[in-house]
N, C-alpha and C positions, 0 to 999 in steps of 0.2 A: 445527352440533353433531356433525360428523363425528368429531372427536377426543374427544369427551366419554365417558368410559368407564363411565358409571353402570349400564349394562346389564351389562356385565362384572363389575363389582363384585357386582351382584345374583346373578349365577351363581356366581362363585368364592369370594366371602367365606364364605358357608354351607359350601362344600365344604372350603376351607381350614380353616375352624373345625371342621368335623367331624374332620379329621385331627388338628388340636390336641387336641381332646377325647379322641380315641383314645390319645393320647401320655400322658394323666393316669394310665391304668392303672385296673385294677379295685379297687385298695386306696384310691381317694380319690372315692368317688361323689359327695360333695357338691361337690368342686371341678369335677367333669364337669357337674353340674346347673348350677351358676353360671356357668360359660365357655359352655355351650350355650345358657343362657337370654340371656347378654349378646350373644352373636353373633346369635341370632334377633331380639332388640330392635333391634340394630344395622341389620341387614338389612332390618326393617320400616321404620325410620325413613329408611333410604336409598331406599326405595321410595316414600316421600310425594313427593320432587320429580319424580317421573314425572307425578304427578297435577297438582301445582301448577305444574310447568313446561311442561305439555303444551299445545300449540295445537289447542284443540278445533275450530277453524274448518277445518282442514286435515285431509285425508284421508291425506296422505302419511305415510311411515314417518318417526318422529322419534326421536332419541338414537342415531343409526345409527352402527355401527362395522362396518368391513369390512377385514379383513387376509388375506392368503394363507394358506391352511391345507393343502390337497393340490393344489399347482399343476399336476401331472401330469394330473389329471381336471377342473381347473376348478373345484374346489369351494373355497369361502371361507368363513372364520369370519366371518359376516355376521349381525349383530344388528340389529333395530330394533323399534319399538314404534308401533301405532296405538292408538286408543281401545279396541278390542276387547283387545288385549294387556294394555294399562296395568290395566285393571279386573281381569283375571285375575291379574296379577303381584301386585297390591296384596293381593287376596283370599288369595293363597298365603302371603304374608309375614306377613299379619295372623293366619292360622289356625296357623302353624307356633309362633307365640309362645305361644298359647293351649294348643297340644297339649303343648309342654314344661313349661309352668307347671302343667297340668292332672296331668301323670305325676310330679309331684315326690315324692310319696311312694308312689305306686301301684308303681313299678317299683323293685325293690331288687336284682336280679340283673343282673349285667353292665350297670351304668348307663352306663358310658362308651360302650359300644357302642351302646346303645339311642339315647342322645342324638345321637351321631355319625351313626347311620343316618338320622335325621330331618333333620340339617342337610344331609347329602349330597342326600338326597331333595328337599329344598327348592330347592337350586341347580340340581339337574337339572330340576325342574318349571318353575322360572323360565327355563330354557334352552329348554324346549319352546315357551313361549309368545313368546318374542322371536327365535327362530331364523328368519331370512329366507333360509337356504340349505337345501334339501330334504335333503341328506345329512346336514348338521348336525342338523336336526329329527329325522331318524331315529335318530341315534346318541343324542340326548337322550332320545327317545321310549322306545327300547329299553332303555337304561340305568337308567331310573326303575325298571325290574322288578326290579333286584338288591336296592336297599335295602328295597324293601316286602316282597320274598320273605323277606330276613333278619328283618325285623320280624315277620311273622306267624309264621315258621318257629321262631324262638327264643322270642319272648315270647306265643305264641299259646296257645289252649287245648288240650285233649286231642287233638283231630283236626287239629291245625295242619299236619302233614306232608301229609295228603290235601289240605287246603285251599290250601296253598302251590302244590303240584304242579298241581292243577287250575287256579288262577289263572294259574300260569306257561304251562301248555300253551295254554290259551284265548287269552290275550293275545298270547304269541310266534307261535301259528298265524296269528292274523289279520294281524299286522304283516309276515309273510313276504310275503304278497300285494301289501301296500303297497310293500316294497321292490322287488319286481319291476315293479310300475308305475312307480316312479320311476326305475328304472334304463331302462326303455323311454322314457320322457319324456327323460331324458338324451341317450340315443342318437340320439334324433329331432331334438332341438332343441339339443343341445350345451351346456346350462347346466343348473345345479341351483337357480339363483335362483327364488324363488317367483313373483317378478313375470314372469319369463320363461315359466314354466310356464302362468301365467294367461293369456298372450298367445299361446301356442303354437297354430297351427291344427291342428285334430284332425277326422278323419272321424267320422261316427256311429259306425261299428263301433269304432273306436278307443276313443272316449269311452265306449261301453258297457263294454267289458272293463276300462278304467281306473276307471270308476265303481264297479264290483263289486269290484275290488281294493282301493280305498279304503274302500268300504262295509264290507267284512269287517273291516278294521283297527278302523275307529272305532265300529262297530256294537258289538263285543265291549267296547270300552272304556266306551261309555256307561252301562251295557249295554242293547241293544235285545233284546227278545223275538224269536227264541227262544235267543240266545246269552248269556242273562243268569244261568244257573244258577250260574256261579262265584262271583257277588257274594254272596249270602246265606250260603254256606259260608265265604268269606273273611271276612266281616263277623263272624260268629259266633265264629270262631276267633281273630280279631285282637285284640290289646290295644285299650284304649280309643282311644289315640292313633293307632294304625294305622287303626281304623275312621273316625275324624274326618277324617283326610287322605285317605283312600280316597274317602269319600263326599263331602267338600267340594271336593277339588281334582283328584283323578285321574280321576274320571268325567267332569270338564268338558273334559278333553283330548279325549274322543271328539267332544263337540259342537264344540269348537274346530277338530278336525281337519276336520268337515264344512264349516264356513265357510271353512277355507283351502285345501282341497283339492278336494273334491266339487264345490261350487257354483261357484268361479271357474274350475277347470281342465276340468271336464266339465259345462258349463251345459245343453248339449242333452240329453245322457243323463240328468242330474238331472232334468230337466223330464219327460223320457220315462218315467222309472221313479219319479216322485214319488209316484204312487199307491202303489206298494209300501211306501215309507218311511212314508208318511201311515198306511197300513193297519196296519204294524207299530207305530206310535206309538200309535194308538188301542188296539191290543192291549195295549201296555204300561200305558196309561193307565187302562184299565177292567179287564181280566181280570186283571193283576198286583194291582191295587187289591182285587179280591175274594180273591185269594190271601192278601193281607196279613191279612184279616178273621180268618182260622182259625189265625193263628200263636199259639204259646203262649211263645215265646222274645221277650222285648222287642227285642233286637238284630235278629232275624230279621225282624220286623214292621217295623222302621224301614228295613231292607234293602230288602225289597220296596216300601215306601213310595218310597225313593229311585228305584226303577227306574219306578215310575209317574210320579213328578214329572219325571223326565228324559224322559220320553215327550213332555212339552210342549216341550222344547227341540228335538227332531228335527221335532215336528209344525210348530212356528212357523217352523224354518229352510225346510223343504220345501213349506210352503203358500205361501210367498212366490213360489215359481216360477210357479205357476198364476195368482197375482195378477198377475204381470209378463207372463207370455207370452200369456196368454188374455184378460185383461181390461185390460192396460196400466195397471193401478192401481197406480202406484208408492208412492203414500202407504200404501196397505193393506200393501204388500209389505214396506216399511220397519218398519211396526208390528209385522209378524210376526217380523222378524228381531231388532228391539229386544226383543220379549218374549221371544224365545229368550235372549237375552244377559241381560236382567233376571232371568229365571227361574234361569239358571246361577249368577249371583251370589247370589241369595235362597236357592237351595237349598244353596249352600256354607255360609251363615250357618245356616240352619234345620237341616239334617241334622247339621252340626258340633255344633250345640248339644244336639240330641236324643241323639246317641251320648255327649256329654260328661255328660248327665243319667244316662243308663243307667251310664256309668262310675262316677259318685257313688254311686249305689246299690250297685254292685257291689262297690265297695271295702269298704262296710259290711257287706253280707250274703252276698257271694260267691256270688250267685245272680241270673241273668237271666230265670228263669222267672217269667211274670206270676202263676201261682197261689200264689207264695211271698209276695206283697205284698198290701196292702189297708190303707187307713187311714193312709197314710204322712203325709198332710197333717196328721194330729194331732200328730205327733212332729217333722215337718220342714216347718213352714209357709212358711218363705222358699224353700225349695227347691220346695215344690209350687206357689207363686206363679209362679216362673220356668218351671217345667216346663209348667204350664197356657198361659203366654204362647207358648212354643215350639209347643205343640200347636195352638194357634189359628192360629199362622202355617202350620203344617204342613196346616192344614184350609183355608187360603186365606182367613183372615178379613180383610176390609178394615181398613186401618190397620196391617197388618203386610206385610212384604216378600213373603210367601208369595202375597198377593193380586194384586200389581202385574203380574208376569210372566204369570201364568195368564190374567189379565183380558185383557192386551194380546194374547195369542196367541188366546184365544177370539174377541174382537173382529175380529181379522184372519180367522180361520177363518169366521166368520159372513159376511164379505164374499165370501169364496170360494165356500163352500157352507154354507147353515145347518145341514144335517144334520151336517156335521162339527164345528161348534160344539157342536151338542146333544150329539152323543157325546163330545166332551171336556169338556163341562160336567159330564156325569154322575160324572166322577172328583171333582168338589167334593163331592158327596154321598157318594161311597164314601170318599173320603179322610177326611171328617169322621167317617164311622162308625167306621172302624177306629182313628182317632187318639183320638177322645172315649171310645171303649170301653176303649182302652189307660189312658187318663187315669182313667176311672172305677174299674177294677178295680186300679189301683195306688195311687192317691191318696186315693180317698174311701171311705166306708162306715166300718164299726168296725174298730178295729186287729185285724190278722189273727192275730198270734201274739206271743209274748214278744220275738221277734227284733225285729219292727217297733216294738214298744212301746220298745225301748232305743235307738233310732236317734237320733244327733245330727244337728242341722241343720247346713247347710254352714258351713264356716269362711271365714276372709277370703280364702284363696287361691282356694277353689272359688267364692266370691262374685265375685272378679274375673273369673275365666274365663267363667262363666255371664253375668255382668253385662255383659262386653263383647260376647258374641253378643246379648244382649237389646237393647243400644244400637243395634247394627248392624240387627237385625231391625226394630226401631221406626223408626230413620232412614230406612232404605230404603222402608219401608210408608208413611210419612207424607211424605216428600220425596224421590221418586225422580228428580227433575229433574237434580240434578249427574250422577248415573251415566248417564242417558239423553243428557244434552248432551255428556258425554265421548265417547260412541260414535258421536254423530249422523252426523257427516261419514263416518266409516269404514264405517257401515251403509249409507249412502246410495250410496257408491262400490260397495259389493259389489251393491247392488241394480241399478246401472247395468250391471255385469258380468253380472249375469243376464239382462239384456235383450238383449245382443249373442249371436247365434248364431256357432259356430265352424264348423259343418258346412259 
């Protein structure tokens, strides 16, 4: 498969498509929408052979491409995908289609630039998930900031400039430390290849500094408490599509970074400081959940909910270290890592769906304030049914995708320390509280006002978007085996890497 260019197509087709959309100009918005959606659908269809053609029994990188890029410093244009990458790439291409379809009528100003920004962003995000060269990874990682900066800055709300600057400063600040760490690793080992970095011998002191360099970069992206404050502002000001991609995909890059860099490159330091990440994860899971309870803006509530749910990802990833190193319990460690990955994919579907639902209401009412709603189920029954489904998934109801990953992480945590599992389990109660209270205030009761009384139920286009998310949430909740089996060999290899000491 060395010469198969599938990954390059998935990276560059949307980027080239975005440039083509820009060429349509501002005077032909419908043409920009059609071309953009066609490119997004083509990219999604091209991503499906990653799953169907993937050998799930192998932990080796597949669909590999390697070409000289910057020979002077030994950096290669090196792409490849394992089970972890494939799951996240397909999630990215799936969500991009729904974002462009969802914004078909909502965006009327500079449509060609809006569509082009999302297509370019899609290509860069796919690049992050399949880059096997650390410098190439960093380029994609940083370049993603530009289209998202533009999306929030141009089509965002009244405080969009403040939100974009805060978003950029936080994420750029963290990634500078990652760049310093990568340069150090290159100077020590003479290679940018991720596989070489994972095999590079490092002292305990070196690992400590590198661990914190990577932690800063990826903790901001997740985002972990206390570097999470940029996310609610970015979500509130972003257009609906920006919120969907930010929650469904961009936050996952932080979790992906932990699995690709912190755990395999600095396994001893990761074990040494696992307590810190676990503590911060539990703060995110519990405290931020309580913060969500008092929000009056629907978007801000769901944004805080995202921070809480992503706490399960970091908890599952780092609880596996104590299970491997202290107990030698490889099965439980793999369960924790699997749970973290399933939670990432599930959160992509659920958060994307929740923000899409807020977008549907905002298009009709031009308000995100919970107090402006009430009794929506009386006038929008189909919308209400889907919103309740996504709310149940957000609460971790069995049978939905929200339950699977959280249950796996709690089960692994229980084997490490029952008190950790109890702490993590609290979030299921808190999550149900803020989610169901949101549903009660928005959907049920008497019709709040004349504006709500005149609401129209979802149309065919909105039904396709929300229906696709609903199918994904139910499919993963009822039958998670295909996703778990896809990642099984890659997760097992990662668990083996955690077992070996570098010091």
